[in-house]
All heavy atoms as TSV, in Angstrom:
chain	resi	resn	atom	element	x	y	z
A	1	THR	N	N	-10.749	6.645	14.168
A	1	THR	CA	C	-12.010	6.158	14.812
A	1	THR	C	C	-12.791	5.354	13.757
A	1	THR	O	O	-12.990	5.824	12.659
A	1	THR	CB	C	-12.851	7.286	15.207
A	1	THR	OG1	O	-12.075	8.209	16.148
A	1	THR	CG2	C	-14.125	6.857	15.948
A	2	TRP	N	N	-13.079	4.082	14.105
A	2	TRP	CA	C	-13.930	3.234	13.244
A	2	TRP	C	C	-15.270	3.145	13.782
A	2	TRP	O	O	-15.484	2.755	14.924
A	2	TRP	CB	C	-13.232	1.849	13.270
A	2	TRP	CG	C	-12.026	1.753	12.491
A	2	TRP	CD1	C	-11.840	1.247	11.129
A	2	TRP	CD2	C	-10.672	2.025	12.885
A	2	TRP	NE1	N	-10.541	1.287	10.800
A	2	TRP	CE2	C	-9.802	1.816	11.793
A	2	TRP	CE3	C	-10.189	2.703	14.007
A	2	TRP	CZ2	C	-8.447	2.058	11.908
A	2	TRP	CZ3	C	-8.867	2.907	14.160
A	2	TRP	CH2	C	-7.929	2.604	13.048
A	3	ILE	N	N	-16.267	3.589	12.892
A	3	ILE	CA	C	-17.737	3.679	13.357
A	3	ILE	C	C	-18.454	2.823	12.250
A	3	ILE	O	O	-18.314	3.057	11.104
A	3	ILE	CB	C	-18.161	5.102	13.411
A	3	ILE	CG1	C	-17.319	5.926	14.437
A	3	ILE	CG2	C	-19.662	5.113	13.773
A	3	ILE	CD1	C	-17.645	7.370	14.388
A	4	VAL	N	N	-19.264	1.978	12.832
A	4	VAL	CA	C	-20.319	1.267	11.882
A	4	VAL	C	C	-21.664	1.390	12.482
A	4	VAL	O	O	-21.917	1.097	13.603
A	4	VAL	CB	C	-19.816	-0.311	11.795
A	4	VAL	CG1	C	-20.865	-1.001	10.874
A	4	VAL	CG2	C	-18.451	-0.418	11.328
A	5	ASP	N	N	-22.545	1.867	11.603
A	5	ASP	CA	C	-23.927	2.077	11.999
A	5	ASP	C	C	-24.048	2.904	13.249
A	5	ASP	O	O	-24.778	2.496	14.236
A	5	ASP	CB	C	-24.654	0.750	12.120
A	5	ASP	CG	C	-24.839	0.127	10.824
A	5	ASP	OD1	O	-24.855	0.773	9.729
A	5	ASP	OD2	O	-25.023	-1.157	10.733
A	6	ASP	N	N	-23.308	3.966	13.342
A	6	ASP	CA	C	-23.315	4.863	14.498
A	6	ASP	C	C	-22.757	4.236	15.823
A	6	ASP	O	O	-22.909	4.783	16.844
A	6	ASP	CB	C	-24.686	5.423	14.789
A	6	ASP	CG	C	-25.224	6.278	13.635
A	6	ASP	OD1	O	-24.398	7.017	13.084
A	6	ASP	OD2	O	-26.403	6.195	13.379
A	7	THR	N	N	-22.024	3.019	15.751
A	7	THR	CA	C	-21.460	2.527	16.902
A	7	THR	C	C	-19.900	2.594	16.751
A	7	THR	O	O	-19.358	2.164	15.650
A	7	THR	CB	C	-21.878	0.966	16.933
A	7	THR	OG1	O	-23.288	0.875	17.148
A	7	THR	CG2	C	-21.072	0.379	18.187
A	8	ARG	N	N	-19.234	3.257	17.641
A	8	ARG	CA	C	-17.801	3.411	17.675
A	8	ARG	C	C	-17.241	2.056	18.075
A	8	ARG	O	O	-17.423	1.593	19.224
A	8	ARG	CB	C	-17.429	4.539	18.554
A	8	ARG	CG	C	-15.854	4.737	18.485
A	8	ARG	CD	C	-15.443	5.848	19.415
A	8	ARG	NE	N	-16.103	7.126	18.932
A	8	ARG	CZ	C	-15.838	8.369	19.333
A	8	ARG	NH1	N	-14.923	8.470	20.277
A	8	ARG	NH2	N	-16.417	9.354	18.857
A	9	TYR	N	N	-16.388	1.446	17.235
A	9	TYR	CA	C	-15.775	0.224	17.565
A	9	TYR	C	C	-14.338	0.323	17.979
A	9	TYR	O	O	-13.901	-0.528	18.810
A	9	TYR	CB	C	-15.898	-0.706	16.316
A	9	TYR	CG	C	-17.207	-1.366	16.124
A	9	TYR	CD1	C	-18.180	-0.694	15.373
A	9	TYR	CD2	C	-17.608	-2.532	16.759
A	9	TYR	CE1	C	-19.481	-1.208	15.163
A	9	TYR	CE2	C	-18.810	-3.050	16.582
A	9	TYR	CZ	C	-19.778	-2.392	15.776
A	9	TYR	OH	O	-21.018	-2.862	15.700
A	10	TYR	N	N	-13.638	1.264	17.506
A	10	TYR	CA	C	-12.241	1.380	17.779
A	10	TYR	C	C	-11.754	2.795	17.554
A	10	TYR	O	O	-12.103	3.435	16.615
A	10	TYR	CB	C	-11.491	0.359	16.940
A	10	TYR	CG	C	-10.023	0.079	17.362
A	10	TYR	CD1	C	-9.700	-0.672	18.490
A	10	TYR	CD2	C	-8.948	0.594	16.639
A	10	TYR	CE1	C	-8.474	-0.909	18.930
A	10	TYR	CE2	C	-7.638	0.385	17.047
A	10	TYR	CZ	C	-7.420	-0.364	18.089
A	10	TYR	OH	O	-6.118	-0.563	18.575
A	11	VAL	N	N	-10.815	3.147	18.440
A	11	VAL	CA	C	-10.186	4.543	18.297
A	11	VAL	C	C	-8.705	4.344	18.583
A	11	VAL	O	O	-8.371	3.588	19.458
A	11	VAL	CB	C	-10.788	5.492	19.327
A	11	VAL	CG1	C	-10.073	6.887	19.261
A	11	VAL	CG2	C	-12.201	5.739	19.073
A	12	VAL	N	N	-7.824	4.929	17.820
A	12	VAL	CA	C	-6.383	4.801	18.075
A	12	VAL	C	C	-5.813	6.250	17.820
A	12	VAL	O	O	-6.240	6.924	16.837
A	12	VAL	CB	C	-5.796	3.747	17.213
A	12	VAL	CG1	C	-5.795	4.031	15.736
A	12	VAL	CG2	C	-4.320	3.505	17.587
A	13	HIS	N	N	-4.818	6.576	18.601
A	13	HIS	CA	C	-4.218	7.919	18.423
A	13	HIS	C	C	-2.659	7.534	18.309
A	13	HIS	O	O	-2.192	6.588	18.786
A	13	HIS	CB	C	-4.385	8.729	19.666
A	13	HIS	CG	C	-5.835	9.047	19.976
A	13	HIS	ND1	N	-6.491	9.996	19.276
A	13	HIS	CD2	C	-6.689	8.448	20.801
A	13	HIS	CE1	C	-7.758	9.995	19.723
A	13	HIS	NE2	N	-7.897	9.104	20.609
A	14	ALA	N	N	-1.965	8.406	17.733
A	14	ALA	CA	C	-0.492	8.201	17.576
A	14	ALA	C	C	0.204	8.095	18.962
A	14	ALA	O	O	1.124	7.280	19.127
A	14	ALA	CB	C	0.160	9.390	16.804
A	15	SER	N	N	-0.365	8.739	19.929
A	15	SER	CA	C	0.196	8.706	21.325
A	15	SER	C	C	-0.063	7.329	21.984
A	15	SER	O	O	0.552	6.947	22.965
A	15	SER	CB	C	-0.395	9.768	22.130
A	15	SER	OG	O	-1.818	9.594	22.237
A	16	ASP	N	N	-0.949	6.425	21.347
A	16	ASP	CA	C	-1.142	5.120	21.900
A	16	ASP	C	C	-0.006	4.177	21.523
A	16	ASP	O	O	0.031	3.073	22.062
A	16	ASP	CB	C	-2.473	4.574	21.374
A	16	ASP	CG	C	-3.723	5.369	21.854
A	16	ASP	OD1	O	-3.618	6.011	22.887
A	16	ASP	OD2	O	-4.699	5.346	21.106
A	17	LEU	N	N	0.721	4.481	20.549
A	17	LEU	CA	C	1.795	3.574	20.040
A	17	LEU	C	C	2.984	3.479	20.978
A	17	LEU	O	O	3.264	4.508	21.698
A	17	LEU	CB	C	2.222	4.025	18.689
A	17	LEU	CG	C	1.202	3.979	17.542
A	17	LEU	CD1	C	1.728	4.581	16.358
A	17	LEU	CD2	C	0.624	2.681	17.379
A	18	PRO	N	N	3.739	2.412	20.944
A	18	PRO	CA	C	4.986	2.349	21.765
A	18	PRO	C	C	6.010	3.355	21.252
A	18	PRO	O	O	5.932	3.821	20.067
A	18	PRO	CB	C	5.462	0.930	21.467
A	18	PRO	CG	C	4.359	0.246	20.907
A	18	PRO	CD	C	3.454	1.122	20.361
A	19	SER	N	N	6.825	3.828	22.016
A	19	SER	CA	C	7.910	4.785	21.711
A	19	SER	C	C	8.669	4.320	20.500
A	19	SER	O	O	9.109	3.224	20.467
A	19	SER	CB	C	8.870	5.010	22.841
A	19	SER	OG	O	9.820	5.963	22.487
A	20	GLY	N	N	8.835	5.183	19.438
A	20	GLY	CA	C	9.577	4.793	18.295
A	20	GLY	C	C	8.762	4.192	17.152
A	20	GLY	O	O	9.280	3.925	16.119
A	21	ALA	N	N	7.520	3.768	17.472
A	21	ALA	CA	C	6.794	3.112	16.472
A	21	ALA	C	C	6.295	4.051	15.427
A	21	ALA	O	O	5.979	5.236	15.670
A	21	ALA	CB	C	5.466	2.379	17.105
A	22	ASP	N	N	6.124	3.579	14.177
A	22	ASP	CA	C	5.669	4.398	13.057
A	22	ASP	C	C	4.159	4.581	13.097
A	22	ASP	O	O	3.385	3.642	13.371
A	22	ASP	CB	C	6.055	3.809	11.718
A	22	ASP	CG	C	7.518	3.786	11.402
A	22	ASP	OD1	O	8.196	4.708	11.945
A	22	ASP	OD2	O	8.000	2.894	10.732
A	23	TRP	N	N	3.730	5.824	12.858
A	23	TRP	CA	C	2.276	6.122	12.803
A	23	TRP	C	C	1.927	5.876	11.321
A	23	TRP	O	O	2.298	6.689	10.452
A	23	TRP	CB	C	1.989	7.545	13.246
A	23	TRP	CG	C	0.622	7.989	13.171
A	23	TRP	CD1	C	0.112	9.095	12.458
A	23	TRP	CD2	C	-0.548	7.445	13.876
A	23	TRP	NE1	N	-1.145	9.162	12.699
A	23	TRP	CE2	C	-1.671	8.239	13.463
A	23	TRP	CE3	C	-0.760	6.419	14.724
A	23	TRP	CZ2	C	-2.896	8.030	13.973
A	23	TRP	CZ3	C	-2.025	6.171	15.241
A	23	TRP	CH2	C	-3.089	6.976	14.854
A	24	VAL	N	N	1.137	4.989	11.004
A	24	VAL	CA	C	0.881	4.518	9.633
A	24	VAL	C	C	0.151	5.589	8.792
A	24	VAL	O	O	0.105	5.506	7.554
A	24	VAL	CB	C	0.142	3.147	9.574
A	24	VAL	CG1	C	1.053	2.041	10.174
A	24	VAL	CG2	C	-1.185	3.213	10.182
A	25	PHE	N	N	-0.493	6.470	9.500
A	25	PHE	CA	C	-1.294	7.433	8.814
A	25	PHE	C	C	-0.600	8.756	8.381
A	25	PHE	O	O	-1.127	9.690	7.946
A	25	PHE	CB	C	-2.562	7.833	9.624
A	25	PHE	CG	C	-3.438	6.645	9.985
A	25	PHE	CD1	C	-3.500	6.122	11.175
A	25	PHE	CD2	C	-4.150	6.006	8.964
A	25	PHE	CE1	C	-4.322	5.017	11.508
A	25	PHE	CE2	C	-4.939	4.910	9.198
A	25	PHE	CZ	C	-5.067	4.408	10.487
A	26	ASP	N	N	0.734	8.686	8.427
A	26	ASP	CA	C	1.580	9.773	7.962
A	26	ASP	C	C	1.876	9.734	6.581
A	26	ASP	O	O	2.794	10.580	6.069
A	26	ASP	CB	C	2.901	9.874	8.834
A	26	ASP	CG	C	2.636	10.386	10.186
A	26	ASP	OD1	O	1.689	11.033	10.393
A	26	ASP	OD2	O	3.557	10.178	11.090
A	27	HIS	N	N	1.157	9.035	5.778
A	27	HIS	CA	C	1.377	8.931	4.277
A	27	HIS	C	C	0.121	8.514	3.601
A	27	HIS	O	O	-0.795	8.058	4.336
A	27	HIS	CB	C	2.523	7.946	3.963
A	27	HIS	CG	C	2.268	6.571	4.466
A	27	HIS	ND1	N	1.454	5.644	3.846
A	27	HIS	CD2	C	2.667	5.875	5.541
A	27	HIS	CE1	C	1.362	4.497	4.388
A	27	HIS	NE2	N	2.101	4.618	5.541
A	28	PRO	N	N	0.018	8.714	2.315
A	28	PRO	CA	C	-1.215	8.428	1.643
A	28	PRO	C	C	-1.459	6.931	1.714
A	28	PRO	O	O	-0.566	6.072	1.707
A	28	PRO	CB	C	-0.886	8.805	0.147
A	28	PRO	CG	C	0.190	9.846	0.279
A	28	PRO	CD	C	0.972	9.402	1.416
A	29	PHE	N	N	-2.699	6.559	1.720
A	29	PHE	CA	C	-3.096	5.128	1.666
A	29	PHE	C	C	-4.447	4.970	1.182
A	29	PHE	O	O	-5.168	5.930	0.714
A	29	PHE	CB	C	-3.051	4.561	3.078
A	29	PHE	CG	C	-4.073	5.069	4.139
A	29	PHE	CD1	C	-5.202	4.429	4.293
A	29	PHE	CD2	C	-3.747	6.314	4.743
A	29	PHE	CE1	C	-6.123	4.943	5.268
A	29	PHE	CE2	C	-4.673	6.815	5.640
A	29	PHE	CZ	C	-5.916	6.195	5.874
A	30	PHE	N	N	-4.923	3.729	0.978
A	30	PHE	CA	C	-6.253	3.469	0.438
A	30	PHE	C	C	-6.928	2.448	1.283
A	30	PHE	O	O	-6.356	1.764	2.114
A	30	PHE	CB	C	-6.116	3.010	-0.992
A	30	PHE	CG	C	-5.258	1.858	-1.212
A	30	PHE	CD1	C	-5.715	0.550	-1.176
A	30	PHE	CD2	C	-3.922	2.056	-1.463
A	30	PHE	CE1	C	-4.792	-0.554	-1.372
A	30	PHE	CE2	C	-3.026	1.033	-1.678
A	30	PHE	CZ	C	-3.503	-0.312	-1.599
A	31	VAL	N	N	-8.213	2.348	1.143
A	31	VAL	CA	C	-9.127	1.447	1.933
A	31	VAL	C	C	-9.447	0.242	0.977
A	31	VAL	O	O	-9.807	0.358	-0.140
A	31	VAL	CB	C	-10.430	2.178	2.363
A	31	VAL	CG1	C	-11.321	1.198	3.158
A	31	VAL	CG2	C	-10.006	3.402	3.228
A	32	ILE	N	N	-9.359	-0.955	1.584
A	32	ILE	CA	C	-9.720	-2.200	0.926
A	32	ILE	C	C	-10.870	-2.862	1.626
A	32	ILE	O	O	-10.790	-3.023	2.888
A	32	ILE	CB	C	-8.481	-3.222	0.789
A	32	ILE	CG1	C	-7.358	-2.588	0.000
A	32	ILE	CG2	C	-8.965	-4.447	0.207
A	32	ILE	CD1	C	-6.108	-3.413	0.070
A	33	PHE	N	N	-11.893	-3.231	0.997
A	33	PHE	CA	C	-12.999	-3.953	1.566
A	33	PHE	C	C	-12.942	-5.365	0.892
A	33	PHE	O	O	-12.939	-5.403	-0.386
A	33	PHE	CB	C	-14.332	-3.302	1.241
A	33	PHE	CG	C	-14.531	-1.964	1.941
A	33	PHE	CD1	C	-14.156	-0.806	1.264
A	33	PHE	CD2	C	-14.952	-1.892	3.185
A	33	PHE	CE1	C	-14.277	0.391	1.864
A	33	PHE	CE2	C	-15.072	-0.703	3.878
A	33	PHE	CZ	C	-14.681	0.397	3.188
A	34	ASN	N	N	-13.033	-6.324	1.569
A	34	ASN	CA	C	-13.023	-7.673	1.035
A	34	ASN	C	C	-13.942	-8.659	1.907
A	34	ASN	O	O	-14.143	-8.412	3.108
A	34	ASN	CB	C	-11.730	-8.222	0.706
A	34	ASN	CG	C	-10.834	-8.608	1.911
A	34	ASN	OD1	O	-11.402	-8.872	2.933
A	34	ASN	ND2	N	-9.574	-8.552	1.729
A	35	VAL	N	N	-14.212	-9.800	1.338
A	35	VAL	CA	C	-14.883	-10.840	2.118
A	35	VAL	C	C	-13.927	-11.930	2.257
A	35	VAL	O	O	-13.998	-13.005	1.633
A	35	VAL	CB	C	-16.202	-11.293	1.405
A	35	VAL	CG1	C	-16.907	-12.300	2.247
A	35	VAL	CG2	C	-17.154	-10.124	1.133
A	36	ALA	N	N	-12.840	-11.796	3.065
A	36	ALA	CA	C	-11.817	-12.749	3.217
A	36	ALA	C	C	-12.287	-13.942	4.005
A	36	ALA	O	O	-13.200	-13.806	4.864
A	36	ALA	CB	C	-10.597	-12.093	3.975
A	37	VAL	N	N	-11.743	-15.089	3.728
A	37	VAL	CA	C	-12.084	-16.297	4.404
A	37	VAL	C	C	-10.901	-16.875	5.092
A	37	VAL	O	O	-9.808	-17.032	4.457
A	37	VAL	CB	C	-12.698	-17.338	3.406
A	37	VAL	CG1	C	-13.034	-18.710	4.122
A	37	VAL	CG2	C	-13.921	-16.812	2.757
A	38	GLY	N	N	-10.993	-17.255	6.366
A	38	GLY	CA	C	-9.799	-17.791	7.063
A	38	GLY	C	C	-9.007	-16.855	7.673
A	38	GLY	O	O	-9.297	-15.623	7.910
A	39	GLY	N	N	-7.811	-17.201	8.021
A	39	GLY	CA	C	-6.790	-16.284	8.655
A	39	GLY	C	C	-6.815	-16.560	10.181
A	39	GLY	O	O	-7.546	-17.387	10.768
A	40	THR	N	N	-5.923	-15.840	10.842
A	40	THR	CA	C	-5.768	-16.041	12.264
A	40	THR	C	C	-6.844	-15.407	13.132
A	40	THR	O	O	-7.018	-15.843	14.272
A	40	THR	CB	C	-4.372	-15.398	12.716
A	40	THR	OG1	O	-4.363	-13.952	12.383
A	40	THR	CG2	C	-3.234	-16.053	12.020
A	41	PHE	N	N	-7.747	-14.517	12.552
A	41	PHE	CA	C	-8.736	-13.920	13.294
A	41	PHE	C	C	-9.792	-14.804	13.658
A	41	PHE	O	O	-10.264	-15.018	14.824
A	41	PHE	CB	C	-9.307	-12.720	12.553
A	41	PHE	CG	C	-10.362	-11.994	13.283
A	41	PHE	CD1	C	-10.153	-11.376	14.535
A	41	PHE	CD2	C	-11.679	-11.894	12.822
A	41	PHE	CE1	C	-11.199	-10.743	15.215
A	41	PHE	CE2	C	-12.614	-11.275	13.421
A	41	PHE	CZ	C	-12.459	-10.684	14.664
A	42	VAL	N	N	-10.392	-15.568	12.656
A	42	VAL	CA	C	-11.470	-16.518	12.881
A	42	VAL	C	C	-11.071	-17.990	12.614
A	42	VAL	O	O	-11.862	-18.853	12.858
A	42	VAL	CB	C	-12.700	-16.142	12.114
A	42	VAL	CG1	C	-13.282	-14.839	12.545
A	42	VAL	CG2	C	-12.325	-16.141	10.589
A	43	GLY	N	N	-9.915	-18.266	12.033
A	43	GLY	CA	C	-9.448	-19.568	11.785
A	43	GLY	C	C	-9.870	-19.957	10.351
A	43	GLY	O	O	-10.514	-19.260	9.574
A	44	PRO	N	N	-9.466	-21.149	9.884
A	44	PRO	CA	C	-9.792	-21.627	8.596
A	44	PRO	C	C	-11.251	-21.995	8.412
A	44	PRO	O	O	-11.891	-22.297	9.386
A	44	PRO	CB	C	-8.888	-22.894	8.424
A	44	PRO	CG	C	-8.746	-23.383	9.826
A	44	PRO	CD	C	-8.744	-22.119	10.667
A	45	PRO	N	N	-11.724	-21.958	7.121
A	45	PRO	CA	C	-13.163	-22.388	6.963
A	45	PRO	C	C	-13.370	-23.838	7.357
A	45	PRO	O	O	-12.406	-24.683	7.379
A	45	PRO	CB	C	-13.324	-22.226	5.435
A	45	PRO	CG	C	-12.069	-21.859	4.854
A	45	PRO	CD	C	-11.082	-21.626	5.951
A	46	ASN	N	N	-14.563	-24.117	7.783
A	46	ASN	CA	C	-14.890	-25.512	8.130
A	46	ASN	C	C	-16.317	-25.878	7.562
A	46	ASN	O	O	-16.828	-25.072	6.812
A	46	ASN	CB	C	-14.808	-25.655	9.642
A	46	ASN	CG	C	-15.787	-24.771	10.408
A	46	ASN	OD1	O	-16.845	-24.440	9.867
A	46	ASN	ND2	N	-15.378	-24.319	11.575
A	47	ALA	N	N	-16.818	-27.006	8.004
A	47	ALA	CA	C	-18.157	-27.417	7.517
A	47	ALA	C	C	-19.272	-26.396	7.802
A	47	ALA	O	O	-20.287	-26.371	7.053
A	47	ALA	CB	C	-18.485	-28.715	8.081
A	48	GLY	N	N	-19.123	-25.542	8.750
A	48	GLY	CA	C	-20.115	-24.542	9.114
A	48	GLY	C	C	-19.974	-23.210	8.416
A	48	GLY	O	O	-20.783	-22.346	8.475
A	49	THR	N	N	-18.898	-23.144	7.544
A	49	THR	CA	C	-18.703	-21.889	6.807
A	49	THR	C	C	-19.716	-21.838	5.700
A	49	THR	O	O	-19.837	-22.759	4.905
A	49	THR	CB	C	-17.220	-21.859	6.251
A	49	THR	OG1	O	-16.284	-21.949	7.355
A	49	THR	CG2	C	-16.924	-20.519	5.502
A	50	VAL	N	N	-20.407	-20.704	5.544
A	50	VAL	CA	C	-21.418	-20.587	4.509
A	50	VAL	C	C	-20.764	-19.881	3.250
A	50	VAL	O	O	-20.142	-18.900	3.375
A	50	VAL	CB	C	-22.524	-19.684	5.076
A	50	VAL	CG1	C	-23.627	-19.501	3.986
A	50	VAL	CG2	C	-23.177	-20.301	6.343
A	51	PHE	N	N	-21.026	-20.581	2.146
A	51	PHE	CA	C	-20.549	-20.009	0.831
A	51	PHE	C	C	-21.707	-19.983	-0.112
A	51	PHE	O	O	-22.616	-20.868	0.053
A	51	PHE	CB	C	-19.395	-20.832	0.149
A	51	PHE	CG	C	-18.117	-20.808	0.954
A	51	PHE	CD1	C	-17.676	-21.852	1.772
A	51	PHE	CD2	C	-17.320	-19.629	0.816
A	51	PHE	CE1	C	-16.519	-21.834	2.418
A	51	PHE	CE2	C	-16.173	-19.540	1.489
A	51	PHE	CZ	C	-15.662	-20.627	2.277
A	52	PRO	N	N	-21.884	-19.020	-1.044
A	52	PRO	CA	C	-21.060	-17.915	-1.167
A	52	PRO	C	C	-21.389	-16.802	-0.217
A	52	PRO	O	O	-22.422	-16.806	0.434
A	52	PRO	CB	C	-21.221	-17.373	-2.602
A	52	PRO	CG	C	-22.647	-17.861	-2.902
A	52	PRO	CD	C	-22.878	-19.144	-2.103
A	53	GLN	N	N	-20.550	-15.841	-0.008
A	53	GLN	CA	C	-20.770	-14.703	0.828
A	53	GLN	C	C	-20.771	-13.448	0.009
A	53	GLN	O	O	-20.240	-13.358	-1.082
A	53	GLN	CB	C	-19.686	-14.545	1.912
A	53	GLN	CG	C	-19.747	-15.590	3.026
A	53	GLN	CD	C	-20.967	-15.340	3.885
A	53	GLN	OE1	O	-21.374	-14.279	4.154
A	53	GLN	NE2	N	-21.580	-16.403	4.270
A	54	THR	N	N	-21.460	-12.379	0.500
A	54	THR	CA	C	-21.512	-11.138	-0.116
A	54	THR	C	C	-21.316	-10.068	0.847
A	54	THR	O	O	-21.439	-10.273	2.090
A	54	THR	CB	C	-22.903	-10.877	-0.836
A	54	THR	OG1	O	-23.957	-10.953	0.257
A	54	THR	CG2	C	-23.191	-11.924	-1.850
A	55	MET	N	N	-21.008	-8.837	0.398
A	55	MET	CA	C	-20.835	-7.662	1.249
A	55	MET	C	C	-21.586	-6.528	0.590
A	55	MET	O	O	-21.344	-6.308	-0.596
A	55	MET	CB	C	-19.344	-7.297	1.425
A	55	MET	CG	C	-19.179	-6.132	2.299
A	55	MET	SD	S	-17.449	-5.406	2.435
A	55	MET	CE	C	-16.361	-6.550	1.727
A	56	LEU	N	N	-22.443	-5.944	1.317
A	56	LEU	CA	C	-23.186	-4.803	0.864
A	56	LEU	C	C	-22.731	-3.563	1.541
A	56	LEU	O	O	-22.778	-3.489	2.868
A	56	LEU	CB	C	-24.684	-4.959	1.156
A	56	LEU	CG	C	-25.545	-3.774	0.757
A	56	LEU	CD1	C	-25.483	-3.423	-0.778
A	56	LEU	CD2	C	-26.983	-4.021	1.187
A	57	VAL	N	N	-22.070	-2.598	0.861
A	57	VAL	CA	C	-21.584	-1.376	1.431
A	57	VAL	C	C	-22.485	-0.265	0.916
A	57	VAL	O	O	-22.558	0.013	-0.251
A	57	VAL	CB	C	-20.124	-1.087	1.113
A	57	VAL	CG1	C	-19.676	0.197	1.616
A	57	VAL	CG2	C	-19.272	-2.244	1.579
A	58	ASP	N	N	-23.239	0.358	1.829
A	58	ASP	CA	C	-24.139	1.454	1.455
A	58	ASP	C	C	-23.309	2.684	1.121
A	58	ASP	O	O	-23.513	3.304	0.092
A	58	ASP	CB	C	-25.095	1.647	2.580
A	58	ASP	CG	C	-26.244	2.746	2.180
A	58	ASP	OD1	O	-26.529	2.763	0.990
A	58	ASP	OD2	O	-26.591	3.493	3.033
A	59	TRP	N	N	-22.424	3.106	1.965
A	59	TRP	CA	C	-21.487	4.234	1.753
A	59	TRP	C	C	-20.323	4.116	2.669
A	59	TRP	O	O	-20.363	3.493	3.643
A	59	TRP	CB	C	-22.187	5.548	1.842
A	59	TRP	CG	C	-22.906	5.817	3.116
A	59	TRP	CD1	C	-24.194	5.528	3.455
A	59	TRP	CD2	C	-22.332	6.432	4.315
A	59	TRP	NE1	N	-24.541	5.856	4.751
A	59	TRP	CE2	C	-23.411	6.390	5.416
A	59	TRP	CE3	C	-21.170	6.895	4.661
A	59	TRP	CZ2	C	-23.129	6.943	6.623
A	59	TRP	CZ3	C	-20.945	7.446	5.915
A	59	TRP	CH2	C	-21.958	7.436	6.819
A	60	VAL	N	N	-19.276	4.892	2.306
A	60	VAL	CA	C	-18.054	5.068	3.072
A	60	VAL	C	C	-17.726	6.491	3.227
A	60	VAL	O	O	-17.768	7.164	2.170
A	60	VAL	CB	C	-16.873	4.222	2.376
A	60	VAL	CG1	C	-15.545	4.483	3.200
A	60	VAL	CG2	C	-17.263	2.847	2.336
A	61	ARG	N	N	-17.344	6.966	4.350
A	61	ARG	CA	C	-16.900	8.316	4.515
A	61	ARG	C	C	-15.550	8.350	5.104
A	61	ARG	O	O	-15.351	7.575	6.188
A	61	ARG	CB	C	-17.874	9.109	5.417
A	61	ARG	CG	C	-17.527	10.522	5.646
A	61	ARG	CD	C	-18.445	11.258	6.411
A	61	ARG	NE	N	-19.784	11.344	5.716
A	61	ARG	CZ	C	-20.922	11.647	6.340
A	61	ARG	NH1	N	-20.924	11.963	7.524
A	61	ARG	NH2	N	-21.971	11.666	5.530
A	62	VAL	N	N	-14.638	8.982	4.496
A	62	VAL	CA	C	-13.306	9.101	5.044
A	62	VAL	C	C	-13.052	10.544	5.423
A	62	VAL	O	O	-13.300	11.498	4.586
A	62	VAL	CB	C	-12.244	8.661	3.963
A	62	VAL	CG1	C	-10.849	8.857	4.520
A	62	VAL	CG2	C	-12.485	7.165	3.645
A	63	TYR	N	N	-12.555	10.870	6.563
A	63	TYR	CA	C	-12.331	12.255	6.960
A	63	TYR	C	C	-10.833	12.478	6.984
A	63	TYR	O	O	-9.990	11.621	7.111
A	63	TYR	CB	C	-12.718	12.405	8.471
A	63	TYR	CG	C	-14.155	12.354	8.625
A	63	TYR	CD1	C	-14.860	11.105	8.952
A	63	TYR	CD2	C	-15.032	13.493	8.438
A	63	TYR	CE1	C	-16.175	11.041	9.127
A	63	TYR	CE2	C	-16.443	13.432	8.581
A	63	TYR	CZ	C	-16.964	12.166	8.962
A	63	TYR	OH	O	-18.368	12.068	9.084
A	64	ARG	N	N	-10.437	13.677	6.755
A	64	ARG	CA	C	-9.013	14.136	6.660
A	64	ARG	C	C	-8.889	15.202	7.781
A	64	ARG	O	O	-9.612	16.175	7.811
A	64	ARG	CB	C	-8.679	14.684	5.305
A	64	ARG	CG	C	-7.252	15.245	5.253
A	64	ARG	CD	C	-6.933	15.728	3.885
A	64	ARG	NE	N	-7.869	16.782	3.512
A	64	ARG	CZ	C	-7.771	17.463	2.365
A	64	ARG	NH1	N	-6.853	17.144	1.473
A	64	ARG	NH2	N	-8.634	18.373	2.083
A	65	SER	N	N	-7.863	15.026	8.550
A	65	SER	CA	C	-7.592	16.016	9.623
A	65	SER	C	C	-6.927	17.236	8.933
A	65	SER	O	O	-6.143	17.107	8.039
A	65	SER	CB	C	-6.502	15.425	10.593
A	65	SER	OG	O	-6.165	16.408	11.520
A	66	ARG	N	N	-7.336	18.353	9.408
A	66	ARG	CA	C	-6.876	19.640	8.883
A	66	ARG	C	C	-5.751	20.225	9.621
A	66	ARG	O	O	-5.353	21.278	9.443
A	66	ARG	CB	C	-8.003	20.639	8.786
A	66	ARG	CG	C	-9.071	20.145	7.858
A	66	ARG	CD	C	-9.720	21.245	7.058
A	66	ARG	NE	N	-10.809	20.704	6.295
A	66	ARG	CZ	C	-10.698	20.638	4.906
A	66	ARG	NH1	N	-9.588	21.020	4.331
A	66	ARG	NH2	N	-11.665	20.188	4.263
A	67	SER	N	N	-5.292	19.434	10.693
A	67	SER	CA	C	-4.230	19.918	11.484
A	67	SER	C	C	-2.878	19.549	10.965
A	67	SER	O	O	-2.645	18.907	10.086
A	67	SER	CB	C	-4.309	19.339	12.926
A	67	SER	OG	O	-4.254	17.962	12.906
């Protein structure tokens, strides 16, 4: 579950995956925060892209399932 400022943005369960797909959370991993520019999500930077950018992270909480 991804929550930002008490708003739930996305939830995924292993049962949501297609049959045979790997559940990525079955092994240790780490979280990366970055201020990436471009890519397929929003497209390449253009004249309207504001630089420099910053990211302020007040805190991050990661939960571990006990099951």
